[in-house]
Backbone bond lengths (Angstrom), bond angles and torsions (degrees), N, CA, C in turn:
res aa  C-N    CA-C-N  psi(-1)  N-CA   C-N-CA  omega(-1)  CA-C   N-CA-C  phi
1 X - - - 1.502 - - 1.554 105.36 -
2 X 1.185 113.95 120.54 1.498 120.67 177.14 1.603 110.46 -91.79
3 X 1.189 114.70 151.47 1.554 119.60 -179.54 1.454 113.61 88.18
4 X 1.298 117.83 10.93 1.560 121.54 178.63 1.487 108.52 -84.88
5 X 1.218 124.55 -3.45 1.555 126.51 173.21 1.628 100.65 82.62
6 X 1.403 111.20 -131.61 1.415 118.82 -175.76 1.620 108.65 -63.23
7 X 1.196 123.49 -26.92 1.456 123.99 -177.49 1.443 109.28 -68.58
8 X 1.253 124.80 -26.32 1.325 127.09 169.61 1.522 122.92 -31.64
9 X 1.350 108.42 -53.94 1.347 121.12 179.27 1.501 119.70 -115.29
10 X 1.351 119.50 16.87 1.366 127.06 -178.37 1.507 112.50 -82.24
11 X 1.374 117.05 139.95 1.468 121.78 -179.81 1.432 115.89 -70.22
12 X 1.351 120.55 -15.27 1.450 123.94 -175.63 1.557 109.26 -98.99
13 X 1.344 117.15 1.73 1.416 123.44 177.81 1.428 116.22 -78.36
14 X 1.336 119.26 133.36 1.497 125.26 167.00 1.438 111.33 -129.52
15 X 1.237 117.03 133.97 1.532 124.91 177.57 1.418 108.96 -89.75
16 X 1.414 114.99 118.23 1.432 121.50 179.94 1.553 107.44 -106.81
17 X 1.437 115.18 131.90 1.459 119.90 179.93 1.542 108.11 -113.36
18 X 1.258 115.09 122.59 1.539 116.50 -178.87 1.477 111.65 -76.36
19 X 1.239 120.02 165.81 1.505 124.95 175.86 1.536 111.89 -54.85
20 X 1.303 119.00 -29.95 1.468 121.64 177.16 1.511 113.52 -90.96
21 X 1.349 119.77 7.46 1.432 122.95 171.80 1.515 114.50 92.75
22 X 1.383 118.60 0.37 1.446 117.71 -179.64 1.549 106.75 -75.23
23 X 1.364 115.25 149.21 1.440 120.03 -179.61 1.493 108.83 -113.97
24 X 1.354 113.60 143.03 1.490 124.39 -177.42 1.459 107.82 -135.14
25 X 1.313 118.80 148.23 1.495 125.30 172.52 1.494 108.11 -101.58
26 X 1.341 118.55 115.48 1.412 124.38 177.99 1.558 109.04 -98.32
27 X 1.425 115.11 126.76 1.368 122.04 179.58 1.511 112.97 -84.85
28 X 1.245 121.02 113.10 1.355 124.91 -177.33 1.628 116.29 -67.32
29 X 1.428 112.85 -24.10 1.405 120.37 172.15 1.505 113.31 -61.36
30 X 1.352 117.07 -31.39 1.440 121.63 -175.38 1.475 115.04 -62.52
31 X 1.402 118.17 -20.58 1.469 125.50 179.99 1.601 106.38 -67.85
32 X 1.238 119.60 -39.64 1.484 128.76 -173.25 1.540 112.82 -95.09
33 X 1.281 113.05 -43.43 1.553 117.12 -171.47 1.621 105.92 -121.85
34 X 1.269 108.52 104.97 1.502 117.94 -173.68 1.563 117.42 -62.43
35 X 1.347 116.36 -9.00 1.565 123.71 178.99 1.532 104.48 -77.18
36 X 1.331 122.22 -22.56 1.491 122.19 -174.38 1.617 103.61 -86.19
37 X 1.324 117.75 136.04 1.419 120.87 172.27 1.555 114.31 -68.14
38 X 1.282 116.40 134.97 1.453 114.56 177.44 1.549 114.83 -63.00
39 X 1.320 120.59 -38.28 1.442 128.35 174.25 1.536 108.75 -123.32
40 X 1.447 116.70 88.36 1.396 119.29 -173.73 1.464 113.97 -63.17
41 X 1.352 123.18 154.25 1.444 127.15 171.02 1.503 104.72 -69.36
42 X 1.352 120.41 129.81 1.299 124.42 176.91 1.519 118.09 -98.04
43 X 1.235 126.94 151.25 1.509 124.79 1.51 1.522 107.49 -80.88
44 X 1.323 120.47 144.24 1.460 126.71 170.34 1.461 112.55 -84.58
45 X 1.464 112.18 115.82 1.525 116.80 -174.45 1.578 110.24 -104.93
46 X 1.302 116.18 -19.08 1.462 121.15 177.09 1.548 112.01 -135.78
47 X 1.347 119.39 123.38 1.452 121.82 176.45 1.453 105.08 -150.02
48 X 1.338 114.13 124.12 1.552 120.14 173.36 1.415 112.92 -67.32
49 X 1.325 116.66 -31.24 1.478 119.25 179.57 1.530 121.75 -91.04
50 X 1.275 115.54 9.75 1.489 121.85 173.40 1.393 109.54 -63.01
51 X 1.408 113.97 132.55 1.532 124.64 165.25 1.441 106.39 -134.78
52 X 1.288 119.98 130.33 1.512 125.12 177.57 1.591 106.53 -60.37
53 X 1.294 112.19 143.25 1.505 116.38 178.84 1.447 107.86 -88.07
54 X 1.346 116.11 148.09 1.462 121.10 172.18 1.514 110.19 -62.38
55 X 1.219 116.21 152.56 1.475 125.76 -175.66 1.549 105.65 -68.37
56 X 1.343 117.07 116.16 1.549 121.07 176.18 1.522 108.29 -119.94
57 X 1.357 111.01 119.33 1.454 115.65 177.64 1.532 117.67 -59.07
58 X 1.345 114.95 -20.67 1.391 122.12 -176.14 1.495 111.30 -79.29
59 X 1.382 115.13 -17.49 1.516 120.58 -178.94 1.532 110.31 89.98
60 X 1.348 120.53 176.88 1.376 125.59 -173.86 1.548 110.45 -62.96
61 X 1.285 112.89 152.89 1.525 121.00 178.73 1.583 106.60 -73.29
62 X 1.307 117.60 134.32 1.522 126.05 -177.34 1.456 106.93 -121.67
63 X 1.245 120.29 133.34 1.496 126.01 179.49 1.574 101.88 -126.20
64 X 1.455 112.85 135.72 1.458 118.22 -178.69 1.538 103.66 -108.78
65 X 1.362 115.62 137.52 1.396 119.13 -177.39 1.673 105.34 -117.29
66 X 1.286 114.22 168.71 1.436 117.44 -177.46 1.502 107.89 -86.81
């Protein structure tokens, strides 16, 4: 998902695609640190927990929900 700001290259980001095809960015930091929103308002321009992801040739992880 492009246009998500810092989330675009964050290692804690997971893209979630709903059954209707809507795409959301899930913040993995929210599972451990309750001050991070589970689904942040995009684009994220400031985030203290941002860590760039390692280059992965398979691309970002995607999770499909019902």
